[in-house]
N, C-alpha and C positions, 0 to 999 in steps of 0.2 A: 504494500500501500503507501504510494508514496505520498508524504502528505504535504502540506506548508508548512514550513518550521521556522519561524523567523527568531535563528540564535538561540533558538530551544528552551527559550521564555517561555512560560504559561500564561497563557490569555486565562481572562475569566469564564467562566461556564456562563452558558446561553440556558436561556430557559428550556424546559423539556429535558439537559442532560443524567447521564444519571450520575447519583448522589454515590453510589459503590458500585462494583462490578466484581463479580467473584468477592475475594478476598479483598481485595483493593477499595480506599478508599478514593474517592475522586475532589480533587483538587484546583482542577481545571482543565483548558484544552490545550494540547500540542499543535494542534493545527490539522487540516481536514481532507480529504479526497474525495473522487469519483464514488469509490465506494464505501467507504466510509470515515472517521471521526477519530481521532488518538487524542486518548487524554492523559494529563498527567495524577497520575498514582504513589497511594504510600499504601505497603504492607503493613503488617503488625509490630515490623519490628523498625518501620521508618524506614525502609528499602525503598528508592522511587522508582518509579517504574513507568512506562509508556504502554499505553492500556490502548489495544486497537478493537473498535468495535464498528462494527459492519453495520451497510444503512438498514433502516427492513427491508426495503423495495431489495437490495439484494439477498438477503431472507429468505424473501419468501418464494426465493427458485433454488429447484431441488437441484439441478444439476449444479450452482454456484458450492452450494454449500457441495457436495460430496468431491469437487476440485479441493474447495476451501481445507475438507478435512483431510484429505489427503496429503497435502502440500502442509500441513500441519504436521501430520503424520510424518514427513520425511525431512522438515526443519527442524524435528527434535533431534534429529539424528547426528546432524552435522553440531561437530565442535573442534576447533584450530582458532586459529591466534587472528585477533585483528576482525573480529564478529563479534556483533552481540546477542548472546543467546535465548532461546524463547524459554520464556521460565514454567508459564502454564499459561492452558485455553481451553474455550470448551464450545468445540465444533459445532454440539447439539444443542446448547440453551436457544431459548424463543428467539434473542440477540446474541450469533455468532461473536466471540471476541479472543482474543491472545495478550498475551500480555508479557515482553519483552523487557531488559534491564536497559534503563536510564544512559545516554551517554553525552555529557554536557561535551558542548563546543557549537562550532558553526559547521552548516555543511560546506562542501565544497565552492558550493560555488559563490555561496554567502563571502568564507575567506578571502577568496580572489574579489569579487567586488569591494573588500574593507582593504585586505590587507598586500593584493598583488599574488602573481605567483608563486608556487614553491619553488628552492631553488638547492645548491649541493648536498649537503646531506642526505637533509629533509625530504626533497623529491627524491632522492635513491631511496630512502627509507617512507617513503609513502608507494613507491612502484612494489617492492618488495612485498610491506604487509598488504595490499589490497591482492599483489597477487596470491599470496598465500592463501589470502582468503578462501579467494575462488577455486585454489583446488583444493580447500578443505569442503568445500562445500562438492564441487565437482566427484571424489574420492565417496561423500556418502550418495553419491546417487543425484545428484540434484540440480538445475539448472537453473543460474540466477535469473538471467533472461530478463534483467531489467539495470543494469549498470551506467549509473550516470552520475554527474557531480549531486547529484540531490539526492541520493542514497550514500554518499562516503559523509561522516560527520569526524572532524579533526577534533579529536579529546586528545586530553592534557597529555597522556599514556599514549597516544600514537590512531594513525586511523583505524575506523572503527564500518565496518562494510556493513550497511540495514538490509532488511526486508528480505536476505537470499531465503529462495524457496518458497515465500508467499508472495511476489510482488507479483508473479505472473499467472497467480489466482484472484487477487486482491485487489490489485489495481488496475482499472477500468482502460491505464491503455497498454496493458500487458495479457490482458486474458483472451487464451487462442481459444479461438470457435471460427468454422470453418467459412471463409471467404470473410472474416474477417482482417480488415490490415490492421498489428498491431506494432510497436513501439512508437520512441520520443525521436522524432527527425534529430541528427546528429545520432545518436547512440543506437543504430538500428544495423546488422551486417548485411553484406550484398546478397548470404544466400536467404535473410530472412524476406528481401525484400522481392527476391526472384520466385522465392516458392512457399514461402511459411517457417523454412524449418529455423529449430531455435535449439543449440545444441550447447553444449561445452566451447563448441569452436567460435560459437558467436558472443558469448561473455569475454573468450580470448580477445576478439575483436574491439569488440567495447571498450576493454580494459586500458588496452591500447589509445585509443581516441581518449580516453580518460586523463589515462599519465600528460598525454601530450595536451590535452588543455589543462593540468593541472602546474604545468610546467611554463606555458605562454600562457594562459589565459584565453588560446584560441581555440577553434575547433578545425579537428586538419581536413576535413571538407568545407570550410565554411560556412555562412552561414545564408540566407533565403526560403524560396518557400519550401516550402516539402517536397516536390515531382523536382526544383535544382537540384537539391540536399540529392537526394534516389540516385540520381543519373550520376553526379559525380563519386558517392560511392560503390559504384557498379562500374563505373568508367575509368576515372581518373585516380592520380596517385595524390595520397595525402602532402601536403604540405607539414613537413618534420622539417624547416631547415633548422631552426632554433634550437633545436632538442642539441645538447653532449652528446657526442660520435658515439658510445659506449650503449647509451638507451636508444639516439635514435635508432641503429643498427638493430634492435630489439623490440623497436617498437613496427621498424618496417616490416619483420617478417609474419610480428601480429599481425599486422593490418593487409595481410594477404589476398587477394579477391576470392581467391579457391580456401576453403576450408583446411583442407587437408595440407596443404602449405605451411599451417599454423602451426608451431610451438605449443605445446598443453598448456593449464596456467601451473605444473607442479614447475616447467623446464623453465618456464621464464621467473621462478619463485628465484629458484636457484639461479639465474642466472644476475637477478640484482640484486639477489644477496650476496655474490658474488665482488659484484660491482661497487657493493656499500663496507665491504669488506676491506677489499683493496684498498679503499679511503681512509683506513684504519688501522693496515697492515696488520688485519687478525685471519688467520689461517681459517674458513669456516664451510663446511659441507654440509649445508642441508638437509642432503640427499641421505645421509646417514644420521644425520640430527637435527632433527626438524628444532628443537629447545632453542638450542645455540643461537640459529636462524632468527625466531622471535626474543631471541633476548637483542642481539644483533640490534635489529629491527627497533625494539625499546629504545637501548642506551644511546642509539644514533639520532632520535626524533626530538627535532628542538622543538622545544616551550612555543607554544602556538595561544593567540588571546582566548581567551574563557570566558564567555558573559556571565558575571553575576546574575544570578535570579534570588532575590528576597521573596519571592511567592512562595519556594519552599520551606515547609514550615515540618517540625517534626509531630507527628500524630498525640492525640490524647492518650493516654495509657493506663487501664486496671491494673489494680495492684497485681494482680494474676500473673505469672512469667506467660508472654507469648513465644508460642515456637513456631518458626516458619520449616517449613519443608523444603530444603533447594533442591529440587527435582534432578532426578537422575534422567539420563536418556530413556534408557529403559522402565523406567518408570515413568514418564510421560508418554511413550507408544502405547504403553501396558493399561494407564487412564485413560486415551484415549474410546477405550474398547467402550468401560462404563460410563461416559460422556465426561467430564467436565474435568481437568486437570486445576486443581486449588491446594492452597494453602491452610495446615489445621491451627487452629488458634485456641486448642483445649490439649491441658498437659499430658489427660488421660486419652484424647485421641491417639487413633493407630497408624501406621503411617499404612500409605497401600503398596500393594504387594510388588515388591522390586525399591521400594521407593527409600531413600535416606533420613533420618532424622536430619535437622537442620542447624543452626548455633542454635543455640539460646538468645534469647533477645532482653531488654532490660525496660523496667516500669519508669518513664520521668517522674511521676507525681512520687511512686511509694521508694525506689531505690536512687533513687539519687544521689544523697547525701551519704549513705550508707558502704560501712567498710566492705571490702573486698573479702565479704562472706558465703559461697555458695550458697544455692539456694538449696535445702537439704529433699528437694522433691526432686531435684533432678542431677543432684549432685552430692558424694560422701565430703562429711568434713573434713576442713583442713585440719594437720596437728598445729601445737601450738608453734608460733612463730619464733624461733631463734630468736637469743638473747640480742642487745645490738654491739657489742663489742663482735660479734660473728661475721656482724655485716661489716663486707667488701666495698668502699667508698666509689670503688672505679666501676665492676662489675656489677652485674646485674645476681642478686642472690632469694635464695626461698624468705627470706627478712623485706626485701626492700618489695618481693612481689605481696607479701600480704600488708605492707603500706598504702598498697595501690587502693584505689575505688573504682568502684563503676560510672559510666558515663554521665556527665549529666553537661546543658547545655549544646544548642541544635548542631556544633561540627561532631561533639564527643560522638553523640548519641549519630549523626551519622556515619560516620567513621567505626562503627563498634558496629551496626548494621549492616556496613558493606564490607567487612572483614569477615564478618561470622557469615553470611551468604556466596560471598567470595571463595572462600577456604570448602567450605562444603559440596559449591557446586563444583569445586575443580579435583580435590581429592575423593571426595565420596567414588565418581562415576569411574576416575582414573582404576586408583585400586579395591575398590567394591568396600573401601573401610568407613566403619560405622563408627564415629566419634562425634563429641560434641562441643562446645567452645565455648569458654569464657573471656568477654574481653573486658581488662581493668587500665586504666591509666596512672602515671606517675608523673604528675607535671614538673615536680619539681625536679627529675631526674633526666625530664623529656622522656620519659619509656612507656613503650607501650605493651602488655603483656597479656600474651596469649595462650590462657590455661586449657590441656585438652583432657577432659576424663572421655573413659571408655574402654575399649581392650587397649593393648599396652603399643606404640607408636613403632613400626620400625623404624630403621634409620631412612631408607628410600618415603617414609610416608613423611617425617619430620620435615626431611630438604625438599617435599613435595607442599609442606603447608607453608613452611619461609617462601617458599618463591611469589605461592598466591599471595601470602599475606605483603610480601613486597611490593608487587603491583598492585593491590587494593589501596598501601598506605601512601604513594606514590600521587597513586589519580586522585585519592581522596585530597592529600597538600596540596593537589594542584586546584583544587576546587577554592579550597579552603586554603587562603595564603597566609592564614595568620596559627594556623594550626602548631600548636607549642611542644611537637614532639619532632625527634631524630630517628629512638631506635624502638627497635622490638626485640622482645624475646618472646619466645615461645617455653610452656614451664608443661612437662607430662606428671599430669594428675592424675596416670591412670591408677599409680594405687597412693588413694590417698595417706596412708601414714607415713611413704617416702617420696613426696614430689620433688624434682631436678628441672635445672637449668637445664633445657638441650641446645638453643639456638638463641645467639643474638649478634645481632648485627642495625647496621645504619643505612635506612632507607633510601636516604636522600643522597647519602655517598656513593650507595651500590646502585649506579643509574640502568645498571643490565636486570639489574636483579638475581644476578648468577648466584649460584646457590651450592656447588660444590664447597664442600666443609674442609676445615682449615680447622688444626690444635689451636685450640685459646691458650698459649703459651704466655706468663707476666712474665716481667725485669722488675729488679728492683732497682739497678743503678744504672742502665743504660745498656745491659751488658748481661746475655745471657748465661745465668752459673752454671749449668753441666756443661758447657764443652765452649772450645776457644779455637777461631781460626789459624792457620800454622804456613808456613813457607811452603811445605808440600801442595798444600791446598790450593796455594798461590800460581805455583810451577805450574799445575795441572791448567788452574784456567788461564793459562796466558796462553794455551794451548788450541789454534782456532777449530773455532765448534764446526761443524756438518749437518745440525741438527736445525730443522727450518723455525721451532717453536725458539731456540735458545737464540739462537740468530733474532726472534723479531723483538723478542723481547728485552735483549742487549742492545740491540740501535733504538727502541723506544725509550727502554730508560736512561740512554745514555745522552741522546735525545732532549730529553727533559730537566738530566743535570744539569748540561750546557745553557740552557732557557734560564734555571731559576740560579744561576751560581753568577753567569755572564751579567745578564737583563739581557739590556738591548747596546749592552757597552761593544764596540766594535775597535776596542784598543788590543789588536790583537799581540801589542810587545808588551802588556802590561805585564808585568809579573806577577798578577791574578788570573789571566786569563787562560779559561782554560779549551783545550779543542782536539780531533782526533788522533793527534800525534802525541797528544801525554798523557794522557786518558782513556783507559778501557773499561771494560765488563766483559768477564768471564765465565764460567762455570767447574768445578772442580765434582763429578759425578760421583766419584768413589766417596765424599763427605757428605753432599746433597747442599753445597755451599753456593752461592753464586757472592764473584768478588765485585769488588768497585775498587780501581787503584789511581792513581794520576801518579809523575813523576814530578814534583815539583820540591826539588832540595831546599831553593831558596826561602818558602813560605817559613815564618818563623814557627813558632806555636800555637800563636793563637790564630793565626789563619789558617792553621791546619785545624785544628779544633770545628773553625766556623765552617767551613768547606765539607770537614766530615758528617757536622751536622745535617749536612741538604744533603750530604749521598744517600746518610742512611735511611734519610724519609724516601726519597726517591726507589731506593733499593727493596727498603721492607715494602714500599707500597706495592713493587712491582713484582716481588714475586706470591704477595696479597693476591694481586689482582691472575694471575697466571693461575693460584692453585685454586681458585674458584671458580675459572674458566675452563679448565681443563684439570682430570679427574687423574691420569697419566701424572702430572705436573710431582719432579720427585723433590724442587729445590725448595725446602722452606725456610733457608738459612743465609744469611747473608754477612758479608764481612766488607767493613771499608778498611784503604789504607790508604799513607802516603809512603813512596821508594824516594831513598835517598840516593847520592849520589857512587856509592858503594853496589845500590841494587838493594837496601834491606827495606824489608817493610815495616813500617812501625802503623802496628793496628788502633784506629783511634773508633772504632764502633764495631757492634755485630751484635743480633738478635735473630728472632725468627718474624715468621709473616700472623703467627698468630698477637705478635705484641705491637701491630703498628697501631699509631693515631689518628683515629676516624673522626 
């Protein structure tokens, strides 16, 4: 369903609009189209949703209902990056409806009108993300059929493709019927003009037109009357001269007149991710690791302006805890056979067959100022907190968890609801994990605590929860600019008598939300106490490496060190200046240490210490990032040295990835 969506802002409800649709309280309108109206809604936990309600005239059409039901079933199967998930639907209601997660931001056409074309890494991230979304749609056996600027939203976390699998059933411009030409002029493939065919190849064609439009603000086949545009699409070549060369070549193949000559969405996603990786000198294989590819798109997505809408407000809650069901794919499809897919609002309600219990919500009225004590109805009581003397003031502990409180205020309530929903929706369907999540906030420490109850989470479950939490928090920080939190902490409370901190990270600095585990070591005086660098290790590090990942990490780190130390200085003859001739980074595999050294015998001790501090910071972040991004990365330690005239090394700093200041 294409909708008029003025910046995603909520418009006032009109006479006759529903007050509630399924489990959602309607607070206004987001837009309308030929087949229905899109309402702004809130669930019991305060999660923002877009509820699309079909017009009564369409609801009376049995053929339309059948198509709508089938497309809801297909859409429930689609999972992937840069997509907006279907949360619930009732195609058999008197007035059929469906609900998706709400994505804040401008549509592509609105963004171009207000801010101009996308450029650089943001353009490549847009191309890669939207191609990945189409690849996921096609893998589920669904064809979008309505790829156009109005159906892509630029959110703070990246591009999001709307209406996958629904558009061609619910949008009047794209419902396929015999003898009816469908589609929006400028966003129709040649074969669709000729025969009405609409397959994955057609999505690839319109994707290429979409990316060209994002890069230039111009349609690749120009403007004009529908018949003129149709002739150009079928007979003339697109205008791609303003696009950067590598992207120009990919789009040219995707815009081939013969659908058999076009690459698949999966192929172009891989190529676009490759271009994006080349800009960051990362080595990523999206064909074998789509998670890393999605991380890369998120990491390189530049912040885009997001309209702030004061209309959204958390709902008034009763003192009873509200439970929302994060619907797994199987539960969605199974639930359709019985009619509605909806959220349960009662603690004693049973979950539909195959569905997962959701995160526990919170009561704004009863719990806002209550200390963090989990409800006995859903979570066993926690043991008594440790004494204050056992609390580590730097890292989170069980004691600091006990001092955290439940959410209060709009930003925290919305963040809590989004976290619970996103984690449950991500982890549940992927791993069939039946856990529940409580969210608490420690504002003085700038920490968000996520406690997990239910079955003991395996390491891969913890890692998945951490990734989903990071993405969700980054999204909410983009919406609430003053959100006063930086870190999130996972607490394994599956054994209430022995809760444990299992994860802690900074979601603001971890821009790609990469979650490969890194040992959390601590250092007391700036050095690791249980190991020391050696001359033998430094000699091993001097041997040139042939490993591509080691070369990449070393190249990026030494370049960063040059910037940090030299700044904007061009005084290459200055005693302080460092360059490739006197400064190097290498690896000692037998020690699993990355060494950084500079040959500067003329430096006094003060300059050496100053340089070593900067070099240690760069080195620590380099091994930390590599450890997070690649499970096979063996180097978790680093050492920094200055070499004198005799070739002797003075080791000034050393440590581990777990000791980095973030």
